[in-house]
C-alpha positions in Angstrom: -3.0 -13.9 -11.8 -6.5 -15.4 -11.4 -9.3 -13.1 -10.1 -13.0 -13.7 -9.6 -15.9 -11.4 -9.0 -16.1 -12.9 -5.5 -12.4 -11.9 -4.9 -13.3 -8.3 -5.9 -16.3 -8.2 -3.6 -14.1 -9.4 -0.8 -11.6 -6.6 -1.5 -14.4 -4.1 -1.4 -15.6 -5.5 1.9 -12.2 -4.7 3.6 -11.5 -1.5 1.7 -10.9 1.2 4.3 -11.8 3.9 1.8 -15.1 2.3 0.9 -17.2 4.7 3.1 -16.1 7.7 0.9 -18.1 6.3 -2.0 -21.3 7.3 -0.1 -20.2 11.0 -0.5 -21.0 10.8 -4.3 -24.1 10.4 -6.5 -23.4 7.5 -8.8 -26.2 6.1 -11.0 -27.4 2.6 -10.6 -26.3 0.2 -13.3 -23.4 2.4 -14.4 -19.7 1.7 -14.0 -18.0 5.2 -14.1 -14.4 5.1 -15.2 -14.1 8.6 -16.5 -13.3 10.6 -13.4 -10.1 11.6 -15.0 -12.2 13.7 -17.4 -15.1 14.7 -15.2 -15.4 13.8 -11.6 -18.7 12.4 -10.1 -21.1 14.7 -8.3 -20.6 15.0 -4.5 -23.9 14.6 -2.7 -23.2 17.8 -0.7 -23.0 19.9 -3.8 -26.7 20.4 -4.7 -27.7 21.5 -1.2 -24.7 23.8 -1.0 -25.6 25.4 -4.3 -29.2 25.8 -3.2 -27.9 27.5 0.0 -25.7 29.9 -2.1 -28.5 30.7 -4.5 -31.5 31.0 -2.1 -29.9 32.2 1.1 -26.7 34.0 0.2 -27.6 35.4 -3.2 -31.4 35.4 -2.9 -31.7 36.8 0.7 -28.4 38.5 1.6 -27.7 39.7 -2.0 -24.5 41.7 -2.3 -23.9 41.6 1.4 -22.8 38.0 1.0 -19.4 39.1 -0.3 -18.8 39.9 3.3 -21.3 38.0 5.4 -21.0 34.7 3.5 -17.2 35.1 2.8 -17.5 35.2 -0.9 -14.5 37.5 -1.0 -12.3 34.8 0.6 -13.4 31.8 -1.5 -10.4 31.8 -3.9 -7.9 31.7 -1.1 -9.9 29.5 1.3 -10.3 26.8 -1.3 -6.8 27.4 -2.5 -5.5 26.6 1.0 -7.4 23.3 1.0 -6.0 22.3 -2.4 -2.6 23.3 -1.2 -2.7 20.5 1.3 -3.2 18.0 -1.6 -0.2 19.2 -3.6 2.5 20.0 -1.1 2.1 23.7 -1.0 1.7 26.1 2.0 -1.1 28.2 3.1 -1.4 31.4 1.1 0.6 30.0 -1.8 -2.1 28.7 -4.1 -5.1 30.5 -5.4 -8.3 29.3 -7.2 -9.9 31.0 -10.2 -10.1 31.2 -14.0 -9.4 28.1 -16.2 -6.4 25.9 -16.5 -5.6 27.6 -19.8 -5.7 31.1 -18.4 -3.7 30.1 -15.4 -1.1 28.5 -17.5 -0.8 31.6 -19.6 -0.2 33.6 -16.4 2.4 31.1 -15.1 4.3 30.9 -18.4 4.4 34.7 -18.8 5.7 35.0 -15.2 8.3 32.3 -15.8 9.5 34.1 -19.0 9.9 37.3 -17.0 11.9 35.5 -14.3 14.3 33.8 -16.6 16.1 37.0 -17.6 16.2 35.6 -21.1 17.3 38.9 -22.7 20.8 38.5 -21.2 21.1 34.8 -22.2 20.8 32.4 -25.1 17.8 30.7 -23.6 15.3 30.8 -26.3 13.3 27.6 -26.0 10.2 26.3 -24.2 10.2 22.5 -24.3 7.2 20.3 -23.8 6.0 16.8 -24.4 4.6 16.1 -27.9 1.6 14.3 -26.4 0.9 17.0 -23.8 -2.7 18.2 -23.5 -3.3 20.4 -26.5 -4.4 23.5 -24.6 -1.0 23.5 -22.9 0.7 23.4 -26.2 -1.5 26.1 -27.7 -0.9 28.4 -24.8 2.8 27.7 -24.8 3.0 28.5 -28.5 1.2 31.8 -27.9 3.7 32.8 -25.2 6.6 31.7 -27.3 5.4 33.8 -30.3 4.9 36.8 -28.0 8.5 36.6 -26.8 10.4 35.5 -29.8 11.0 32.1 -28.3 10.7 28.6 -29.9 8.4 25.9 -28.7 10.1 22.5 -29.0 8.1 19.3 -28.7 9.7 16.0 -27.8 8.7 12.5 -26.8 9.0 11.7 -23.1 12.2 9.7 -23.5 13.8 12.5 -25.5 13.3 15.2 -22.9 16.7 14.8 -21.2 18.5 15.7 -24.4 16.7 19.1 -24.4 17.8 20.1 -20.9 20.7 22.4 -22.0 21.7 26.0 -22.0 19.1 26.9 -24.7 16.2 25.9 -22.4 14.2 28.7 -20.7 11.1 26.8 -19.5 10.2 23.1 -19.3 6.4 22.6 -19.4 5.0 19.2 -18.5 1.8 17.6 -17.3 2.7 15.5 -14.3 0.5 12.6 -15.5 0.2 12.4 -19.3 -3.5 12.7 -20.3 -3.2 10.1 -23.0 -1.1 7.3 -21.6 -1.3 7.9 -17.8 2.5 8.0 -17.7 3.7 9.6 -14.5 6.8 11.9 -14.6 9.2 11.9 -11.7 8.6 15.5 -10.6 11.5 15.9 -8.2 14.1 14.4 -10.6 12.9 16.2 -13.6 12.7 19.5 -11.9 16.2 19.0 -10.5 17.6 18.2 -13.9 15.9 21.3 -15.5 17.3 23.5 -12.7 20.7 22.0 -13.2 20.4 23.2 -16.8 19.4 26.7 -15.6 15.7 26.5 -16.6 12.4 26.9 -14.8 9.7 24.2 -14.7 5.9 24.7 -15.0 3.8 21.6 -14.0 0.2 20.9 -15.0 -1.4 18.8 -12.3 -4.7 18.3 -14.0 -4.4 14.5 -13.9 -2.6 14.1 -10.6 -4.1 16.6 -8.1 -6.5 14.5 -6.0 -5.4 11.3 -7.6 -2.0 10.8 -6.1 0.4 12.5 -3.6 2.0 15.6 -5.0 4.7 17.6 -3.2 5.5 20.8 -5.1 7.7 22.3 -2.3 9.7 19.1 -1.8 10.2 18.8 -5.6 11.4 22.5 -5.6 8.9 23.1 -8.5 8.6 26.6 -9.8 5.0 27.0 -11.0 2.0 24.7 -11.2 -1.5 24.9 -12.5 -4.4 22.4 -12.1 -7.9 21.5 -13.0 -10.9 21.5 -10.6 -13.3 19.2 -12.4 -11.4 16.0 -12.7 -10.3 14.2 -9.6 -11.2 17.2 -7.4 -14.9 16.7 -8.4 -15.8 20.4 -8.7 -18.3 20.0 -11.6 -18.1 20.7 -15.3 -16.0 23.8 -16.0 -15.0 24.2 -12.3 -12.4 26.8 -11.6 -8.7 25.9 -11.8 -5.8 26.8 -9.6 -2.3 28.3 -9.9 0.7 28.0 -7.6 4.0 29.8 -7.6 7.0 28.9 -5.4 7.3 31.6 -2.7 10.8 32.4 -3.8 9.3 33.5 -7.2 6.4 35.5 -5.7 8.9 37.2 -3.3 11.0 38.2 -6.3 8.0 39.4 -8.1 7.1 41.5 -5.1 10.7 43.0 -5.0 10.9 43.7 -8.7 7.3 44.7 -9.0 6.7 42.1 -11.7 3.1 41.4 -12.8 1.4 38.5 -14.3 -0.1 39.6 -17.6 -3.8 39.6 -16.7 -3.8 42.4 -14.2 -7.5 42.4 -13.3 -9.0 44.1 -10.3 -9.1 41.1 -8.0 -5.3 40.8 -8.4 -4.9 44.4 -7.1 -3.4 44.9 -3.7 -6.5 46.9 -2.6 -9.3 46.2 -5.2 -11.9 48.2 -3.4 -9.8 51.4 -3.3 -10.8 51.6 -7.0 -7.6 53.4 -7.9 -6.9 54.0 -11.6 -3.3 52.6 -11.3 -2.6 49.0 -10.8 -0.6 47.8 -7.8 -0.2 44.0 -7.7 -1.3 42.1 -4.6 1.6 40.5 -2.7 2.4 36.9 -3.1 0.1 34.5 -5.0 -2.7 37.1 -4.8 -1.3 38.8 -7.8 -2.3 35.8 -9.9 -6.0 36.5 -9.4 -7.7 38.4 -12.2 -11.4 39.0 -12.5 -14.4 38.5 -10.1 -14.5 34.9 -9.0 -17.4 32.7 -10.1 -19.1 32.2 -6.7 -21.5 29.4 -7.7 -18.7 27.4 -9.4 -16.4 28.1 -6.4 -19.0 26.8 -4.0 -19.4 23.6 -6.0 -15.6 23.1 -6.2 -15.3 23.5 -2.4 -17.7 20.6 -1.9 -15.5 18.4 -4.1 -12.3 19.4 -2.3 -14.0 18.9 1.1 -14.3 15.2 0.4 -10.5 15.0 0.5 -10.6 16.7 3.9 -12.8 13.8 5.0 -10.4 11.4 3.4 -7.7 12.3 5.9 -9.5 10.1 8.4 -9.1 7.2 6.1 -5.4 7.5 5.4 -5.5 10.5 3.0 -3.6 10.6 -0.3 -1.3 7.8 0.6 -4.2 5.4 1.0 -5.8 6.8 -2.1 -2.6 6.2 -4.1 -2.3 2.6 -2.8 -5.9 1.8 -3.9 -5.3 3.5 -7.2 -2.3 1.3 -7.9 -4.3 -1.8 -6.9 -7.3 -0.8 -9.1 -5.2 -0.2 -12.2 -3.1 -3.3 -11.7 -6.3 -5.4 -11.3 -7.7 -3.8 -14.5 -4.5 -4.6 -16.5 -4.4 -8.1 -15.2 -8.1 -8.8 -16.1 -7.8 -7.3 -19.5 -4.8 -9.4 -20.3 -6.6 -12.5 -19.1 -10.0 -11.9 -20.7 -9.3 -9.7 -23.8 -6.1 -11.2 -25.2 -6.1 -11.6 -29.0 -8.5 -8.7 -29.8 -5.8 -6.1 -30.7 -5.7 -4.1 -27.5 -2.2 -2.7 -26.9 -1.4 -1.3 -23.4 -0.2 2.3 -23.7 0.2 2.8 -19.9 3.3 1.8 -18.0 3.1 -1.6 -16.2 5.3 -0.3 -13.4 3.1 1.5 -10.9 5.9 3.9 -10.1 5.4 5.4 -13.5 1.6 5.1 -13.7 -1.0 7.7 -12.7 -4.6 6.7 -11.9 -5.7 5.7 -15.4 -5.1 2.9 -17.9 -5.1 3.4 -21.7 -5.3 0.9 -24.5 -4.5 1.5 -28.2 -6.9 0.1 -30.8 -7.7 1.1 -34.3 -11.4 0.8 -33.6 -11.1 2.5 -30.2 -14.0 4.9 -30.7 -16.6 2.2 -31.7 -15.4 -0.1 -28.9 -15.8 2.7 -26.3 -19.3 3.6 -27.6 -20.3 0.0 -27.3 -19.1 -0.1 -23.8 -20.9 3.2 -22.9 -24.1 1.7 -24.3 -23.6 -1.1 -21.8 -23.2 1.4 -18.9 -19.4 1.3 -18.7 -18.3 4.9 -19.1 -14.7 5.6 -20.2 -13.6 7.8 -23.0 -11.7 7.9 -26.3 -8.9 10.0 -27.5 -8.0 10.2 -31.2 -4.5 9.3 -32.3 -1.8 12.0 -32.8 -0.2 10.3 -35.7 0.8 6.9 -37.0 3.4 5.4 -34.7 3.8 3.9 -31.2 0.9 3.0 -29.0 0.9 6.4 -27.2 0.3 8.1 -30.6 -2.6 5.8 -31.6 -6.3 5.9 -31.0 -6.8 5.3 -27.3 -9.5 4.0 -25.0 -9.0 5.6 -21.6 -10.2 4.3 -18.3 -9.9 6.5 -15.2 -9.9 5.1 -11.6 -11.0 7.4 -8.9 -10.2 5.7 -5.6 -12.7 7.9 -3.7 -15.5 6.0 -5.3 -14.3 3.3 -7.7 -14.8 -0.2 -6.4 -12.9 -3.4 -7.2 -16.1 -5.0 -8.4 -16.5 -2.1 -10.8 -13.2 -3.1 -12.4 -14.3 -6.7 -12.7 -17.6 -5.7 -14.3 -16.0 -3.3 -16.7 -13.6 -5.9 -18.0 -16.4 -8.5 -18.4 -18.3 -6.0 -20.6 -15.2 -5.1 -22.5 -14.5 -8.8 -23.2 -18.1 -9.3 -24.3 -17.9 -6.3 -26.7 -14.7 -7.6 -28.3 -15.8 -11.2 -28.5 -19.2 -10.5 -29.9 -18.1 -7.8 -32.3 -21.0 -5.7 -31.3 -18.8 -2.6 -31.6 -19.2 -3.1 -35.4 -22.9 -2.0 -35.2 -23.2 1.2 -37.3 -24.5 3.2 -34.4 -21.3 2.9 -32.5 -19.3 4.4 -35.4 -21.3 7.7 -35.4 -19.0 10.3 -34.0 -20.3 12.7 -31.4 -18.8 16.1 -30.9 -17.4 15.2 -27.5 -15.5 11.9 -27.4 
């Protein structure tokens, strides 16, 4: 399909979501296609942080736990995120990191499986799942005498049997952008008698998620990618109400029984009594400054409801990624790029990945031109999803169609000119 820059500008002119771009700080001369790794800065964040620092902390001091509502931040923001992922009020809580929350969720899932009376001894995950998920899963498996089994995405159905205790998947694969069918996968795992833990790091805020409709068991997610909460923003954790109700009945704990997960933390009792419901998944004192920044990012989605909400964001995401794929095919053919992302939008998240043996240098040359994506090293020799990858993330809140056009023009120039071969582009930084 033929596209021109004028066509892209025309699409931007009629884009109903275009006003949301004004909610973000985006540097002139930069095409930012890395919101799947770190979201852009909401313009409201600096003023909000200044208010928290100067007024709430500086003037009201410790009184702000009550007067400014610091004590309620984890649940207040959690309720807002819940509307983005198909959860109910009071079911999702914010705090800690994705890794820590995943540990809590997996440990709770192990406790709920009743594994001791069964032969269920396996936690299964995708081989190309994000490493922290695999590291945490391996730790939990070792603690409980379980086996962590890794499989390619197409091999997963073969592992849904009576040996499976927990299926752990990231909804959108961080490498390829491949989207799992949450409802069908959860149903198949349940039919096998297992529980499912979903990582929403690359889908919350990027596409519609409906945890309750999918009958999911547990979910965790990241605050600093599509939710635009800032580097290291707090994460979130959700448990299906049927599981928190059972934990209430059976007095089951999550493993990190910190004081903010206590039913009455300011009674200061020496014995631990878990808070009811999702409240038991809280742990230590919440990071107020980071929470305040995250709320600014999440609040942009509250504004987006007036522009069609997540359904409109998803439609634009599909259009942006399809445009990028079409343009790369037209402008960059013959330079060794291999698409690692599904062509079918039904199986695609909000990113596009290409495999290339010189992916790192190509990405560095692009970044030098002001087109920011990122690079992920290959897992092993093999198919495209295991190779070195250039990743391009498309955040429909602020990515324009003309940004897609400009990015591909720069990519084509980098490949045609061979400028990626300059020695400076091969120098590996710590963060890629």
